[in-house]
C-alpha positions in Angstrom: 0.0 0.0 0.0 1.1 3.5 -0.7 -1.5 5.5 1.2 -1.8 5.6 5.0 -5.0 5.0 6.9 -5.2 8.7 7.7 -4.8 9.7 4.0 -7.5 7.2 3.0 -9.9 8.5 5.6 -9.2 12.1 4.6 -9.8 11.3 0.9 -13.1 9.7 1.8 -14.2 12.7 3.9 -13.3 15.0 1.0 -16.2 13.4 -0.9 -18.5 12.6 2.0 -18.1 14.4 5.3 -20.5 12.0 7.1 -19.8 8.4 6.0 -22.5 5.9 7.1 -20.4 3.4 9.1 -22.0 1.5 12.0 -19.3 -0.8 13.2 -16.2 1.3 13.4 -14.7 4.7 12.6 -13.5 5.5 9.1 -9.9 5.5 10.3 -10.3 2.1 11.9 -11.8 0.7 8.7 -9.0 2.1 6.6 -6.4 0.6 9.0 -8.2 -2.8 8.8 -8.1 -2.6 5.0 -4.3 -2.0 5.2 -3.7 -4.8 7.7 -5.8 -7.4 5.8 -4.4 -6.3 2.5 -0.9 -6.9 3.8 -1.8 -10.3 5.2 -3.5 -11.3 1.9 -0.8 -9.9 -0.4 -2.9 -7.1 -2.0 -2.9 -3.4 -1.7 -5.2 -2.4 1.1 -5.4 1.2 -0.2 -6.7 0.0 -3.6 -9.2 -2.3 -2.0 -10.4 0.6 0.1 -10.7 2.7 -3.0 -12.9 0.0 -4.5 -15.1 0.1 -1.4 -15.4 3.9 -1.8 -16.6 3.4 -5.4 -19.1 0.6 -4.6 -20.7 2.4 -1.6 -20.6 5.9 -3.0 -18.0 7.0 -0.4 -20.1 5.2 2.3 -23.2 7.2 1.4 -24.9 4.0 0.3 -28.4 4.6 -1.2 -28.8 1.2 -3.0 -30.2 -2.1 -1.7 -27.1 -2.7 0.5 -27.5 -1.2 4.0 -24.5 0.2 6.0 -25.2 -2.3 8.8 -24.5 -5.2 6.4 -20.8 -4.2 6.2 -20.8 -5.0 2.5 -18.1 -2.7 1.3 -17.5 -4.4 -2.1 -21.1 -4.5 -3.3 -21.1 -8.3 -3.3 
């Protein structure tokens, strides 16, 4: 990963000042993406970017609810 958790959270907030997360803070979620990405051999920052795209920067609005923790639109 090239971005830090703080940078990832800041970028998200630049597009959505009030992300709809129910289980953790935005910074905690970004850190989880980095840690899991490292353990799985993928870039956690890129996976986080995918979650931003799929959830509309955690605005949601589709059939998936924030409480489902479905960040990839699966």
